[in-house]
C-alpha positions in Angstrom: 37.7 -7.3 -9.2 34.6 -8.1 -11.3 35.7 -11.6 -12.2 34.0 -13.3 -9.3 30.6 -11.6 -9.9 30.8 -12.6 -13.6 31.6 -16.2 -12.7 28.7 -16.2 -10.2 26.4 -14.8 -12.9 27.3 -17.6 -15.3 26.7 -20.2 -12.5 23.4 -18.6 -11.5 22.1 -18.4 -15.1 22.9 -22.1 -15.8 21.4 -23.4 -12.5 18.3 -21.2 -12.3 17.3 -22.1 -15.8 17.0 -25.8 -14.7 15.9 -25.5 -11.1 12.3 -26.5 -10.3 10.0 -24.7 -7.9 7.6 -26.6 -5.6 4.1 -25.1 -5.5 1.6 -26.8 -3.2 3.6 -30.0 -3.1 3.9 -30.2 -6.9 7.2 -29.8 -8.8 7.1 -27.2 -11.6 9.8 -26.4 -14.0 10.3 -22.6 -14.1 12.6 -21.3 -16.8 13.3 -17.6 -16.2 12.1 -14.9 -18.6 14.6 -14.6 -21.5 17.4 -12.3 -20.5 16.5 -12.2 -16.8 17.7 -14.0 -13.6 16.0 -14.7 -10.3 17.4 -12.8 -7.4 19.0 -14.8 -4.6 20.5 -14.4 -1.1 23.8 -13.6 -2.8 22.3 -10.3 -3.9 21.6 -8.8 -0.5 20.4 -5.3 -1.2 18.0 -6.1 -4.0 16.8 -9.1 -2.0 16.0 -6.8 0.9 14.0 -4.6 -1.4 12.0 -7.5 -2.8 11.3 -8.7 0.7 9.6 -5.4 1.5 7.0 -6.0 -1.2 4.8 -7.6 1.4 1.7 -9.0 -0.2 -1.2 -9.9 2.1 -2.7 -12.6 -0.1 0.0 -14.0 -2.4 3.4 -15.6 -1.9 6.3 -14.5 -4.1 7.9 -17.4 -5.8 10.6 -15.5 -7.7 11.7 -11.9 -8.5 13.7 -11.5 -11.8 16.1 -8.8 -12.8 17.9 -8.2 -16.1 21.1 -10.3 -16.5 23.3 -7.2 -17.1 22.3 -6.0 -13.6 23.4 -9.2 -11.8 27.1 -8.3 -11.3 26.0 -5.1 -9.6 23.5 -7.0 -7.4 26.2 -9.6 -6.4 28.5 -6.8 -5.3 25.8 -5.7 -2.8 24.6 -2.7 -4.8 21.3 -2.0 -6.4 20.9 -2.8 -10.1 18.6 -0.8 -12.4 15.0 -1.9 -12.3 13.7 -0.4 -15.5 12.2 -3.8 -16.4 11.6 -6.7 -14.1 9.3 -9.7 -13.5 7.6 -11.2 -10.5 6.1 -14.7 -10.1 3.4 -15.2 -7.5 0.9 -17.8 -6.2 -2.2 -17.2 -4.0 -1.3 -18.7 -0.7 -4.8 -20.0 0.0 -5.0 -21.7 -3.5 -1.5 -23.0 -4.0 -2.5 -26.6 -2.9 -5.6 -26.6 -5.2 -5.5 -28.3 -8.6 -7.3 -26.4 -11.3 -8.7 -28.1 -14.4 -9.2 -26.6 -17.8 -12.9 -26.0 -17.1 -12.0 -24.1 -13.9 -9.6 -21.9 -15.8 -12.2 -21.1 -18.4 -14.6 -19.9 -15.7 -11.9 -17.8 -14.1 -11.1 -16.2 -17.4 -14.7 -15.3 -18.1 -15.2 -13.9 -14.6 -12.2 -11.6 -14.6 -12.9 -10.4 -18.1 -16.4 -9.4 -17.1 -15.6 -7.9 -13.7 -12.1 -6.4 -14.1 -13.1 -2.8 -14.1 -15.4 -3.3 -11.1 -12.5 -5.1 -9.3 -10.2 -2.2 -9.9 -12.7 0.2 -8.3 -13.1 -2.0 -5.3 -9.4 -2.4 -4.8 -8.7 1.3 -5.2 -11.1 2.1 -2.3 -9.2 -0.3 0.0 -5.6 0.7 -0.9 -4.8 3.5 1.5 -4.2 1.2 4.4 -2.2 -1.3 2.3 0.1 1.4 0.9 0.5 3.0 4.3 1.8 -0.2 5.7 4.0 -0.8 2.7 5.5 2.7 3.2 6.0 2.1 6.9 7.8 -1.2 6.2 10.2 0.4 3.7 10.9 3.4 5.9 11.9 1.2 8.8 14.0 -1.2 6.7 16.0 1.4 4.8 15.7 4.4 7.1 14.0 6.7 4.5 11.1 9.0 4.8 8.7 7.5 2.3 5.0 7.5 1.6 3.0 6.3 -1.4 -0.5 6.6 -2.8 -2.1 5.3 -5.9 -3.5 8.3 -7.7 -5.1 6.4 -10.6 -5.3 3.0 -12.1 -6.3 2.4 -15.7 -7.2 -1.2 -16.5 -7.2 -2.3 -20.1 -9.3 -5.1 -21.6 -7.7 -8.6 -21.8 -5.4 -8.8 -24.8 -4.5 -12.5 -24.6 -6.9 -15.4 -24.0 -5.8 -19.0 -24.4 -6.9 -22.3 -22.9 -4.4 -22.1 -20.1 -3.4 -18.4 -20.0 -4.9 -15.0 -20.2 -3.5 -11.5 -19.7 -4.5 -7.9 -19.3 -2.4 -4.8 -18.8 -2.7 -1.7 -16.7 -1.3 1.7 -16.1 -0.7 2.7 -12.5 -0.1 6.3 -11.6 1.7 6.5 -8.2 2.3 9.6 -6.1 5.2 9.5 -3.7 6.4 11.8 -0.9 10.0 11.6 0.5 12.0 14.1 2.4 9.5 16.9 1.8 9.4 16.3 -1.9 6.6 14.8 -4.0 6.5 13.1 -7.4 4.4 11.2 -9.8 5.3 8.0 -11.6 3.5 6.0 -14.3 4.2 2.3 -14.3 2.8 0.0 -17.1 2.3 -3.6 -16.1 1.0 -6.8 -17.6 -0.6 -9.5 -15.4 -0.9 -13.0 -16.7 -3.0 -15.8 -15.1 -1.4 -19.1 -15.9 -2.7 -22.6 -15.3 0.6 -24.5 -15.1 0.1 -28.2 -14.6 -3.1 -27.5 -12.6 -1.5 -24.8 -10.4 -2.7 -21.2 -10.8 0.2 -18.8 -11.0 0.3 -15.0 -11.5 3.0 -13.6 -13.7 3.8 -9.9 -13.6 5.9 -7.8 -16.0 6.9 -4.2 -15.3 8.5 -1.5 -17.3 9.1 2.2 -17.7 6.4 4.5 -19.0 6.8 3.6 -22.7 7.1 -0.1 -22.1 3.4 -1.3 -22.3 4.0 -3.3 -25.5 7.2 -4.8 -24.1 5.4 -6.0 -21.0 2.9 -7.7 -23.2 5.2 -9.4 -25.6 7.8 -10.4 -22.9 5.0 -11.9 -20.7 3.6 -13.9 -23.6 7.1 -15.3 -24.5 7.6 -16.3 -20.9 4.3 -18.0 -20.2 4.6 -20.0 -23.4 8.1 -21.2 -22.3 6.6 -22.2 -18.9 3.8 -24.2 -20.5 6.3 -25.9 -22.8 8.4 -27.0 -19.9 5.6 -28.6 -17.9 2.8 -31.1 -18.2 -0.7 -30.0 -19.4 -3.3 -29.3 -16.7 -6.0 -31.8 -16.0 -9.4 -31.5 -17.6 -12.6 -30.9 -15.6 -14.0 -28.3 -13.3 -15.6 -27.8 -9.9 -18.1 -25.4 -8.2 -18.0 -23.1 -5.2 -14.9 -21.1 -6.1 -15.2 -17.2 -5.9 -13.5 -16.4 -9.2 -13.9 -12.6 -8.7 -12.1 -13.0 -5.4 -9.2 -14.6 -7.3 -9.2 -11.6 -9.6 -8.9 -9.2 -6.7 -6.0 -11.1 -5.2 -4.1 -11.1 -8.5 -4.6 -7.4 -8.8 -3.3 -6.7 -5.3 -0.2 -8.6 -6.1 0.4 -6.6 -9.3 -0.1 -3.3 -7.6 2.4 -4.1 -4.8 5.0 -5.4 -7.2 4.9 -2.1 -9.2 6.3 -0.2 -6.2 9.8 -1.8 -6.4 11.1 0.5 -9.1 9.9 3.6 -7.1 11.7 2.4 -4.0 14.8 1.9 -6.0 14.7 5.5 -7.1 14.4 6.7 -3.5 17.3 4.4 -2.3 19.5 5.8 -5.1 18.6 9.3 -4.1 19.4 8.6 -0.5 22.8 7.1 -1.5 23.7 10.1 -3.7 22.8 12.5 -0.8 25.0 10.4 1.6 27.9 10.4 -0.9 27.6 14.1 -1.3 27.7 14.7 2.4 30.8 12.5 2.7 32.5 14.4 -0.1 32.0 17.7 1.8 
């Protein structure tokens, strides 16, 4: 019974590794993170979940799950989401070409203002998370609410000519079916200048996975740079770099909710299965 999903997995791994993605009219080669596969329409339940991660400022280019979860996803069930990756681009900037000088200014701005950016974003999150909870409740028929209790930004740990990264701990509070819980999600956000296109790479893990999110992100961004042409030189003026930092942070916070939603969906399925058994 599992032969077809396994065959589809082999096919998807071979084709997704070579398929390009077009960003702002430019072709980019996007190899997936090692050991991960981009979700597709053939994985209906996990695709529905990813589609609910509505981001007001960024477009999701790809959502990656672990290879060993793909047969489950292809069968229409929900795979584990202990670790996953998301690739995004700011929708207002995806047609812009960024030079090495531009990226150096962005790196300096975010490094200097990151903690201030976190404070500003946290003050504006209640409405964003309310809407996210509403979307999920309607799509999956679950009573769900979420709030961000605390965000702990860490200083940048990687700074290169075309990439820099910082990590964060996000403490989420959830309410569902009269029950509440608390969840800590470590994440690493990487800003990448890929052939002149500014991309945001996000890696998520379970509570103990901070170092994994860092090392796996670094491995992935270096594979992306190796597969594409170098960005142009030069720079420009008039770009609000702190605004770019805020937009990247919003994308990271929204993406971290996916694992929490998975837990609620599994809980709902267990309750339904229990009711049927009775």
